[in-house]
C-alpha positions as CSV (number, residue, x, y, z in Angstrom):
1,Q,101.8,104.3,93.6
2,V,100.6,108.0,93.7
3,Q,102.7,110.9,95.1
4,V,101.2,114.2,96.0
5,V,103.6,117.1,97.0
6,E,102.6,120.6,98.0
7,S,104.7,123.7,97.7
8,G,104.4,127.4,97.9
9,G,103.8,128.0,101.4
10,G,105.7,130.7,103.4
11,L,105.3,133.9,105.6
12,V,103.0,136.5,104.3
13,Q,101.7,139.7,105.8
14,P,98.0,140.1,106.5
15,G,96.2,141.2,103.3
16,G,98.8,139.5,101.1
17,S,98.6,136.7,98.8
18,L,100.1,133.3,98.2
19,R,99.8,130.6,95.5
20,L,100.1,127.1,96.6
21,S,100.8,124.2,94.2
22,C,100.3,120.5,94.4
23,A,101.8,118.1,92.0
24,A,100.7,114.6,91.6
25,S,102.6,111.8,90.0
26,G,102.2,108.2,89.4
27,S,99.2,106.1,88.3
28,I,96.6,108.7,88.4
29,F,93.1,107.6,87.5
30,N,90.3,109.7,86.0
31,P,87.9,110.9,87.0
32,N,89.4,112.2,90.3
33,T,89.1,115.1,92.7
34,M,91.9,117.1,94.1
35,A,91.2,119.2,97.1
36,W,93.0,121.5,99.6
37,Y,92.6,121.0,103.4
38,R,94.2,123.0,106.2
39,Q,95.0,122.3,109.8
40,A,95.8,125.0,112.3
41,P,97.5,124.2,115.6
42,G,95.2,122.7,118.0
43,K,92.4,122.6,115.5
44,Q,90.9,119.8,113.4
45,R,91.9,119.4,109.8
46,E,89.2,121.3,107.6
47,W,88.2,121.3,104.1
48,V,89.1,124.4,102.1
49,A,88.2,123.6,98.4
50,Q,88.1,121.0,95.8
51,I,88.0,120.6,92.1
52,T,87.2,117.8,89.8
53,S,89.2,116.5,86.9
54,G,86.3,118.0,84.8
55,G,86.9,121.3,86.4
56,H,83.9,121.7,88.7
57,T,84.9,123.5,91.8
58,N,83.5,123.8,95.4
59,Y,84.6,125.9,98.4
60,A,84.2,126.2,101.9
61,G,81.9,129.2,102.7
62,S,84.4,131.0,104.9
63,M,87.0,131.3,102.2
64,K,84.9,131.4,98.9
65,A,85.4,135.0,98.3
66,R,89.2,135.0,98.9
67,F,90.5,131.7,97.5
68,T,90.6,130.2,94.1
69,I,91.4,126.6,93.2
70,S,92.4,125.6,89.8
71,R,94.1,122.8,88.1
72,D,96.2,121.9,85.0
73,N,95.4,118.5,83.9
74,A,98.3,118.2,81.7
75,K,100.6,118.8,84.5
76,N,98.5,116.9,87.2
77,T,98.8,120.0,89.4
78,V,96.3,121.8,91.4
79,Y,96.8,125.4,92.5
80,L,95.2,127.3,95.4
81,Q,95.4,131.1,95.0
82,M,94.9,132.9,98.3
83,N,94.3,136.6,98.5
84,S,93.6,139.0,101.4
85,L,95.2,136.6,103.8
86,K,94.2,136.9,107.5
87,L,95.8,135.8,110.7
88,E,93.4,133.0,110.9
89,D,94.6,131.5,107.7
90,T,97.7,130.4,109.4
91,A,97.9,126.6,108.9
92,V,99.4,123.6,107.3
93,Y,97.8,123.4,104.0
94,Y,97.5,119.7,102.6
95,C,96.7,118.5,99.2
96,N,94.4,115.5,98.7
97,L,93.7,113.4,95.6
98,V,90.7,111.0,95.5
99,A,90.2,108.6,92.7
100,Y,87.8,105.8,92.9
101,G,87.5,106.2,96.7
102,V,91.1,106.1,97.4
103,D,92.8,108.9,99.1
104,Y,96.3,110.3,98.6
105,W,97.7,113.1,100.8
106,G,100.7,115.3,100.5
107,Q,103.0,116.3,103.3
108,G,101.6,119.7,103.8
109,T,103.0,123.2,103.3
110,Q,103.1,125.8,106.0
111,V,101.3,129.1,105.6
112,T,102.0,131.7,108.1
113,V,100.2,135.0,108.0
114,S,101.8,137.4,110.4
115,S,102.8,141.1,110.7
């Protein structure tokens, strides 16, 4: 059983920054990929960024210049550093862990960008 828990969301002003964390626990197999997704109200869930257990990263083009994904394998934790936040970044951010084709999802953490 694998548990994935996000944290770090909150209310932030436009142009501000947030750092999201996702802690995974349980029987985590390697190699694996951890990723961030987000879903705004009325919108489909979209992929934001991903990072493999080997440290290889990929980003959605719309946020590549502002977001940074990283991970600490010793802590089984992935981070999403979000800078220069915009109103359109408002969404529930979800963490995803994939290992050998099996997906594990967190409950999501709310990010609200507002003046």
